[in-house]
C-alpha positions, -999 to 999 in steps of 0.1 A, spaced: 230 -78 -137 251 -68 -101 284 -76 -101 291 -83 -56 326 -83 -46 333 -89 1 369 -95 0 386 -104 35 354 -96 49 335 -112 82 304 -124 56 295 -162 72 277 -186 52 240 -177 60 251 -141 58 254 -151 17 227 -170 7 206 -138 24 216 -112 -1 214 -141 -30 181 -142 -17 172 -112 -13 190 -101 -50 180 -128 -73 200 -107 -103 237 -115 -90 261 -125 -118 295 -119 -97 304 -127 -70 333 -122 -46 343 -135 -13 375 -137 -15 400 -147 12 370 -152 38 369 -180 64 332 -181 78 319 -185 31 313 -224 36 301 -252 12 267 -242 31 267 -211 11 281 -226 -27 254 -254 -20 224 -227 -11 243 -210 -46 246 -237 -73 205 -248 -62 194 -208 -68 212 -186 -89 210 -192 -125 221 -157 -134 254 -164 -119 286 -155 -145 316 -157 -125 323 -171 -84 354 -158 -65 359 -179 -35 393 -182 -40 410 -187 -2 376 -194 15 392 -230 30 361 -241 43 349 -252 7 347 -285 -6 343 -312 -30 304 -317 -19 299 -275 -22 320 -280 -57 290 -309 -62 266 -293 -49 275 -266 -75 286 -284 -111 252 -304 -99 231 -271 -94 206 -242 -115 238 -222 -122 235 -231 -162 252 -199 -166 285 -203 -146 310 -194 -169 337 -189 -147 353 -198 -110 380 -192 -87 394 -218 -61 431 -202 -55 441 -215 -21 410 -232 -17 432 -269 -3 404 -291 5 393 -293 -35 399 -325 -58 419 -319 -86 385 -352 -94 358 -319 -88 376 -293 -104 380 -313 -135 340 -316 -131 339 -280 -132 360 -276 -165 339 -304 -182 309 -282 -177 330 -253 -202 336 -232 -166 366 -215 -162 387 -223 -137 413 -204 -116 429 -217 -92 464 -208 -94 492 -211 -69 
């Protein structure tokens, strides 16, 4: 299992998708503070990354409820922790959906 840490880098959702396509055993992924990380990447992760246990996309301003809904309803059955601090487009309702799946959510400022 691998942990990737890409904070405040200039990686796009397309780059994240390629990373996950080529490295299926990622267990923890941090992409905090990256403006290129969007719902597109969250949707892909939700649909394809069953071994992911931790996901941190704090301060990724283009992640919304749409991405969270795909994550909740996707294949991330091992996901235990998610950090959404500073993601202003994620509602309390979407956060509740994560909690209902027994995922620990850190969205404190």
